[in-house]
C-alpha positions in Angstrom: 139.3 -86.5 -39.4 143.7 -85.8 -39.7 145.6 -88.4 -37.9 147.1 -86.6 -34.5 149.2 -87.5 -31.1 148.1 -86.7 -27.8 150.1 -86.9 -25.0 150.5 -85.5 -20.9 152.9 -87.6 -18.5 152.3 -85.8 -15.5 150.3 -87.1 -12.9 147.7 -84.8 -11.7 146.4 -83.8 -8.2 143.7 -81.2 -7.5 141.6 -80.2 -5.2 141.1 -78.0 -1.7 144.0 -78.5 0.5 145.4 -81.5 -1.7 148.8 -79.7 -0.6 148.6 -81.2 2.5 149.2 -85.0 1.8 152.8 -83.8 -0.4 155.2 -85.3 2.6 153.5 -88.5 2.1 153.7 -88.9 -1.5 157.4 -87.9 -1.0 158.2 -90.2 1.8 156.1 -93.1 -0.5 158.2 -92.3 -3.7 161.5 -93.0 -1.7 162.1 -89.3 -2.0 164.7 -88.1 0.9 167.0 -85.0 0.0 164.7 -82.5 -1.8 165.7 -78.8 -3.5 162.7 -76.6 -3.3 162.7 -73.8 -5.8 160.2 -70.6 -5.3 160.6 -67.1 -6.1 162.3 -64.2 -4.6 158.9 -61.7 -3.7 156.1 -62.9 -2.3 155.6 -66.6 -2.6 159.3 -66.8 -0.4 156.8 -65.4 2.5 153.9 -67.5 2.2 152.9 -69.2 5.0 151.7 -72.1 2.8 155.3 -72.5 1.7 156.4 -73.0 5.7 153.8 -75.5 5.9 155.6 -77.3 3.2 159.3 -77.5 4.2 158.3 -78.1 7.4 156.1 -80.6 6.2 159.0 -82.2 4.5 161.1 -81.8 7.7 158.7 -83.4 10.3 158.7 -86.3 7.9 162.1 -87.3 7.8 163.2 -85.9 4.4 165.9 -83.2 4.8 165.5 -80.2 2.3 167.2 -76.9 0.7 165.7 -74.1 -0.6 166.9 -72.2 -3.6 163.8 -69.2 -3.5 166.3 -66.1 -5.6 164.3 -67.0 -8.9 163.0 -63.6 -10.6 160.1 -63.2 -12.6 160.9 -64.1 -16.1 163.5 -66.3 -14.8 167.2 -65.4 -16.2 170.6 -67.8 -17.5 172.2 -66.8 -14.6 169.7 -68.0 -12.1 169.3 -71.0 -14.0 172.9 -71.3 -14.0 172.9 -70.5 -9.8 170.2 -73.0 -9.2 172.2 -76.1 -11.4 175.1 -75.2 -8.8 173.2 -75.5 -5.9 171.5 -78.9 -7.3 175.0 -80.4 -8.2 176.0 -79.6 -4.9 173.5 -80.5 -2.2 172.2 -83.9 -4.9 168.8 -84.0 -4.6 167.1 -87.2 -5.8 163.4 -84.6 -6.3 162.6 -81.3 -6.8 160.2 -79.5 -5.9 158.7 -76.0 -7.7 156.5 -74.0 -5.4 155.0 -70.8 -7.5 153.9 -68.9 -10.5 155.6 -70.0 -13.8 159.1 -68.7 -13.1 160.0 -71.2 -10.8 158.4 -73.6 -12.6 160.1 -72.5 -15.8 163.3 -72.2 -13.9 163.1 -76.1 -12.0 162.6 -77.4 -15.2 165.4 -75.9 -16.5 167.4 -76.5 -14.1 166.5 -79.9 -14.1 167.3 -80.5 -17.5 170.8 -78.7 -17.4 172.2 -80.8 -14.7 171.1 -83.9 -16.4 172.3 -83.3 -19.9 175.3 -81.2 -18.8 176.9 -77.7 -20.4 174.9 -74.0 -20.1 170.8 -73.3 -20.4 172.8 -70.7 -23.3 173.7 -74.0 -25.2 169.9 -75.4 -25.0 167.9 -71.9 -25.9 170.4 -71.7 -28.9 170.0 -75.2 -30.6 173.7 -76.3 -29.6 173.4 -79.2 -27.5 170.0 -81.5 -27.4 168.3 -83.3 -24.6 168.7 -87.0 -24.7 168.4 -87.5 -20.3 165.8 -87.1 -17.8 166.5 -85.1 -14.9 165.4 -86.1 -11.5 161.4 -86.0 -10.5 160.3 -83.1 -10.4 156.8 -82.3 -8.5 155.3 -78.7 -10.0 152.5 -76.6 -7.3 151.4 -73.9 -9.1 150.3 -70.5 -6.8 149.0 -69.0 -9.4 146.1 -69.8 -12.1 147.7 -68.3 -15.6 150.8 -70.2 -17.0 150.0 -73.8 -16.5 153.3 -74.9 -16.3 153.0 -78.0 -14.1 151.7 -79.9 -17.4 153.4 -78.7 -20.0 157.4 -79.5 -21.5 157.9 -76.0 -21.8 160.5 -73.3 -20.2 161.3 -69.9 -20.8 164.6 -68.4 -19.8 165.9 -64.8 -20.3 168.5 -64.1 -21.8 169.6 -60.3 -20.6 172.8 -60.2 -22.6 170.6 -60.2 -25.8 167.5 -59.4 -24.7 165.3 -62.4 -25.3 163.1 -64.6 -24.0 163.1 -67.9 -25.3 161.6 -71.5 -24.6 162.8 -74.8 -24.5 160.3 -77.8 -25.1 161.2 -81.6 -24.7 159.2 -84.2 -23.3 161.3 -85.3 -21.2 161.3 -82.2 -18.7 157.4 -82.8 -18.1 157.0 -82.9 -14.3 156.4 -86.3 -12.7 153.2 -84.9 -10.8 151.8 -81.6 -10.3 149.8 -81.1 -7.2 147.4 -78.5 -7.9 145.7 -77.0 -5.1 143.3 -73.4 -5.0 143.6 -72.9 -1.5 146.9 -71.4 -2.2 145.8 -69.0 -4.8 143.7 -67.0 -2.2 146.4 -64.6 -1.3 146.8 -64.5 -5.1 146.6 -60.8 -5.4 143.7 -59.2 -7.4 146.3 -57.5 -10.5 148.4 -60.6 -10.5 144.9 -62.5 -10.8 144.2 -60.8 -13.8 147.5 -60.7 -15.6 147.3 -65.1 -14.7 144.0 -65.1 -16.1 144.4 -63.6 -19.1 147.3 -65.5 -19.5 145.2 -68.3 -19.3 143.0 -67.1 -21.8 145.8 -66.0 -23.8 147.0 -69.9 -23.7 144.1 -71.8 -24.4 143.1 -69.7 -27.7 146.3 -69.8 -29.4 145.7 -73.8 -29.1 142.1 -73.5 -30.1 143.3 -71.6 -33.2 146.6 -73.8 -33.7 147.7 -75.3 -36.7 148.5 -78.1 -34.8 145.4 -78.2 -32.4 143.2 -81.7 -32.8 139.9 -82.9 -31.3 141.5 -83.4 -27.5 143.3 -79.7 -27.3 140.0 -78.6 -28.7 137.8 -79.6 -26.1 140.7 -78.9 -23.2 140.8 -75.3 -24.6 137.0 -74.6 -25.2 136.6 -76.0 -21.8 139.0 -74.1 -20.3 137.6 -70.5 -21.9 134.1 -71.5 -20.6 135.3 -71.2 -17.2 137.6 -68.4 -17.1 135.0 -65.9 -18.7 132.8 -67.4 -15.5 135.3 -67.2 -13.5 137.8 -65.0 -13.9 136.0 -61.9 -13.0 134.9 -63.2 -9.5 138.2 -64.3 -8.4 139.4 -60.7 -9.6 137.3 -59.2 -7.7 136.9 -62.0 -4.9 140.1 -63.5 -4.3 138.6 -65.8 -1.0 136.2 -67.0 -3.5 137.2 -70.8 -3.8 135.0 -71.9 -6.1 135.9 -69.7 -8.8 139.7 -69.3 -7.3 139.0 -73.6 -8.2 137.5 -73.7 -11.6 140.6 -71.1 -13.0 143.1 -73.1 -11.5 141.4 -76.5 -13.4 141.1 -73.6 -16.4 144.7 -72.9 -16.6 146.0 -76.7 -16.3 143.8 -77.4 -18.9 144.5 -74.5 -21.3 148.7 -76.1 -20.3 147.6 -79.6 -21.5 146.1 -78.2 -24.1 148.8 -75.9 -26.2 151.9 -78.4 -24.4 150.2 -80.1 -27.4 148.4 -77.6 -30.1 151.6 -75.5 -29.2 151.1 -71.6 -29.2 151.3 -68.8 -32.3 152.0 -65.3 -32.7 150.6 -63.4 -29.5 153.5 -65.0 -27.6 155.8 -64.8 -30.3 155.1 -61.0 -30.3 154.7 -61.0 -26.0 158.4 -62.3 -26.0 160.4 -59.7 -26.9 158.0 -56.9 -24.8 158.7 -58.9 -21.7 162.5 -59.1 -22.4 163.5 -56.3 -23.9 161.2 -53.8 -21.8 160.3 -56.0 -18.0 156.6 -55.8 -18.8 154.8 -59.2 -16.9 154.2 -62.4 -19.6 150.8 -61.9 -18.8 150.5 -58.1 -19.3 152.2 -58.3 -22.7 149.9 -61.3 -24.1 147.2 -59.0 -22.7 147.9 -56.8 -24.8 148.7 -58.4 -27.9 145.9 -60.6 -27.9 143.1 -58.6 -29.4 145.6 -57.3 -31.7 146.5 -60.7 -33.4 143.1 -62.3 -33.1 142.2 -59.6 -34.9 144.7 -60.0 -37.8 143.0 -63.8 -37.9 139.7 -62.5 -38.1 140.4 -60.0 -41.4 141.4 -63.1 -43.2 138.2 -65.5 -42.2 138.9 -67.9 -39.1 135.8 -70.2 -38.5 136.8 -70.7 -34.6 136.7 -67.4 -33.5 132.7 -68.0 -33.6 133.5 -70.8 -30.6 135.4 -68.2 -28.9 132.8 -65.7 -29.2 130.4 -68.2 -27.1 132.9 -70.1 -25.1 133.4 -66.3 -23.5 129.4 -65.7 -23.1 129.1 -63.7 -26.7 125.4 -64.1 -27.5 126.1 -64.8 -31.6 122.7 -66.2 -32.4 121.8 -65.0 -35.8 124.6 -62.8 -36.4 126.4 -63.1 -40.0 129.3 -65.5 -39.7 132.0 -62.3 -39.9 130.5 -60.6 -37.2 129.8 -63.6 -35.1 133.9 -64.5 -35.3 134.2 -60.7 -34.2 132.7 -61.1 -31.3 136.1 -63.0 -29.6 137.6 -59.9 -30.5 134.7 -57.7 -28.3 134.4 -60.6 -25.8 138.7 -60.1 -25.4 138.5 -56.0 -25.0 136.0 -56.2 -22.6 137.3 -58.8 -20.3 140.4 -56.6 -20.5 138.7 -53.7 -19.6 137.3 -55.1 -16.7 140.4 -56.4 -15.1 142.2 -53.2 -15.9 144.9 -55.4 -18.6 146.2 -51.5 -20.8 145.2 -51.5 -23.6 147.9 -50.8 -25.8 151.2 -51.2 -25.7 152.1 -47.1 -25.2 149.5 -47.7 -22.0 153.0 -49.7 -20.3 154.9 -47.1 -22.1 157.0 -48.5 -24.7 158.3 -46.2 -27.5 156.9 -46.2 -30.9 160.3 -46.8 -32.5 160.9 -49.7 -30.3 158.7 -51.3 -33.4 161.3 -52.7 -35.0 163.1 -54.6 -32.9 160.3 -56.5 -31.6 159.0 -57.4 -34.4 162.4 -58.6 -35.7 162.6 -61.2 -33.0 159.0 -61.9 -33.2 159.9 -63.0 -36.8 162.0 -65.7 -35.4 159.4 -67.0 -32.1 159.8 -71.3 -33.3 155.7 -71.6 -33.0 155.0 -68.0 -35.3 154.1 -71.0 -38.6 151.6 -72.8 -35.6 149.1 -69.5 -36.3 146.3 -69.9 -38.4 147.1 -67.1 -41.1 150.8 -67.3 -41.9 152.7 -64.5 -40.9 155.9 -62.6 -42.3 157.4 -59.6 -40.5 155.6 -57.1 -42.5 152.0 -58.7 -41.2 153.9 -58.8 -37.2 154.6 -54.9 -38.1 151.1 -54.1 -39.0 150.0 -56.5 -36.2 152.7 -54.7 -33.4 151.4 -50.8 -35.0 148.0 -51.1 -34.0 148.6 -53.0 -30.8 150.5 -48.6 -30.5 147.1 -47.6 -31.7 148.5 -47.0 -35.0 147.8 -47.5 -38.6 150.3 -48.9 -40.2 
């Protein structure tokens, strides 16, 4: 067995209605002024958010709400949040929402502590040397796993790029994962975030940096997703399915924050930045095409993916057993109404070169199990258009 390292510094509190204990937790830690960060649409109107704010205020904690985070948070939103944090002088932060509010909160916190602009960190002009204030993440979706990761993605609209920054000093202090909050998630959001969690689990499992601990987390996440995502999608009030999906998302997040991601995310980022396709949908479109390219070169771990997703590979030849992972992913995509191709989301075929040029710069591309040059990316993306390159 090769040497490896694994770490996750975030404490997790998981269970039904655990968010009701938020105020006592904050009081116990001595927090007096909390900046709460959330999205500008559905989460802003959530009764769970209002209950959270009332709970904190009744406990005598001063609260400032920043509810302007858009999907795929922009440079401008992060900079606005930094100004609000500096003016309010909070001693803690809470991110309430999906991946976008959690990512924005991490970036705001990091820039506030280390100075400069978020662009300085996106483009490597500054390094992270200081902790921010304590951050509590409360996910409202089961997809990104951002509550237990060190990464945050910011969209630079000026350059049409989505760029991730990751550092152990960006890890949240605490994740409060309450599946009751997830029962109001619309079916479309359930599908997109669920396929995002599956992408995290699979990419972490086949990654170059994978290790026995991340493998265990990723495989269990896949099994939970394979057994529960369709139920959560069709019956949003099923708390058992919601609980299992919340756990799967968290486990996949813990896996990839250690093992890293790969080509699926490398290609999905420019699709989102250039064409406004949601991150989960972009991942869902690209996942089977990237896996197919791995399969062509042979990848033993795809057998395990197939089994985790419920495929019967008994007595199948090795190559066919591996291929069943792709079959399982495509079947799940169809059942969730995830678009099959890039053409299905109206991305023009002549965008291939700009997508691939951006994907070739992805910082984790070399973590893919099959090493990919730009010509390989062109083949994968062309296939995702439904073409043959």
